[in-house]
Phi, psi and omega in degrees: 000324186299321181287329178294304184300323186273317189259335173080017172195166181227152171232114175252101188296143168049041183298311180267147175283165177303318178300318179295321175293319182297313179312299180303310179295321182289325167300322181291315176299321175291328177297320179294332181275327182261342180035070178289138176293349182278348185258126176272134186220153177246138169263108181286349176283317190256337185082009182264144173249135181199170173300152178291332184294347180267359178280136174282163181294322180290351177295342182293347170281354174282170173266095184263135180248125185260118190272135160062038174301338184300334185284337186240358181235101178295329177301312178293319175309306176301319175305319182275358180236019181297141177308332189276336176279308185294338177291329175286316189287325186305309183293335181282342177251352183062019176193187179291127182283150177238114177296118192243339174193166168215151173235142167249127179224137177256357170229167180294148173296324186063031185287151179286159177296142182196171173239132182303328182296344174300317177256335174243072185290108180288155176287321177268123177310130180082004193268046168221136162241152176241141176239126180241119182247134182269135181250354172202173178297137179272126182260145180304334187258008176260015177079068181294159177294133178242124176243149179237095188297143180075001181284353174291340180268005167288128183294129185309143175287144180255120180275174192297341176278359182088005188247166181262353181280148188295135169252112188303323180287355182248006181301324176300329173287322180298317179298314179300321178290318181297318186290326181291322180290319179301318181294312184298326187258006177056040186268129175238153182283154165242138180263144189259096187263078184277155178254158184316134172084000183289151177245124174238127183245133176230164181276160189295335188260000184283130179294138173192163180193209177215141172293153176306146176274123181259353176232105180307331178275355180282128175261164178211078189286128178215155170239128178242145175225141178246142184230142165258164160292139183314315183295327176290323178299317175294316175296334173278356178083014175300146166286113190258119187249135172278132171203137178051234188269351186223196176230164179222155185268120177267113182208176183288151171288166184300136193287147181225006185215168179303310173302321177285328170299315174304307185301320176291323174301317179288327172301317182296323173296322169300312188298316181302308184298319181291326171295320177290327171304312177297317183296318183300315186293321184282348179260006174285000000 
């Protein structure tokens, strides 16, 4: 806990067994063979979101993000709600972790520095943890994960609306604020050269990103999962399901068409009502 409180992240070597690594990699290989329409993917090269069934075979060379496989794969979901993982995460959130999303990538995201709380803004301060699992050795030319230890201690930036959730038109101000804080606190990034099966966990407010990919043929297979505290998930009105040692959010996949956007909008209205009812009950 000391490293978590002071540094904002943990590195757990060899967390996944070889069989568990193979399970995830084999699942992804099967998805590329079948390319199901129920799976939503993001092409980080083009910025396009679509169903996996719409991808060409050669798109696998792009930085493709497979979203929320936990919703359709009981094996992946069970892995991410295993007692050995929930035992690590529970004290970090001070309650039962609620699995809220997953990302599968075969290449580095090459993402700019950011904090998860900008986009998954928790109701409870610090109330999101991220888990990143290495599924193969990380190569220096493959765009390694980059973390900024102690950056979770930087007070969150307040946007013009008084909130900490990202306002895209003001992100240049956020960037300037974060850079000034990094300089003042002498914070330098670390690169995580992980081995297969390693687990990295980081705080909602920890600044992180990925180095550029210098070898276009290099892969960096990984599985990422995010967790809310269960009470935050229920206050938000999510449909919460119990499984193994934790809970998970049952919801629709990310929308990709007019009809799925309408259904997702209806789901959000129901969710808002459910959250309001939960909040009223807990205040009595």
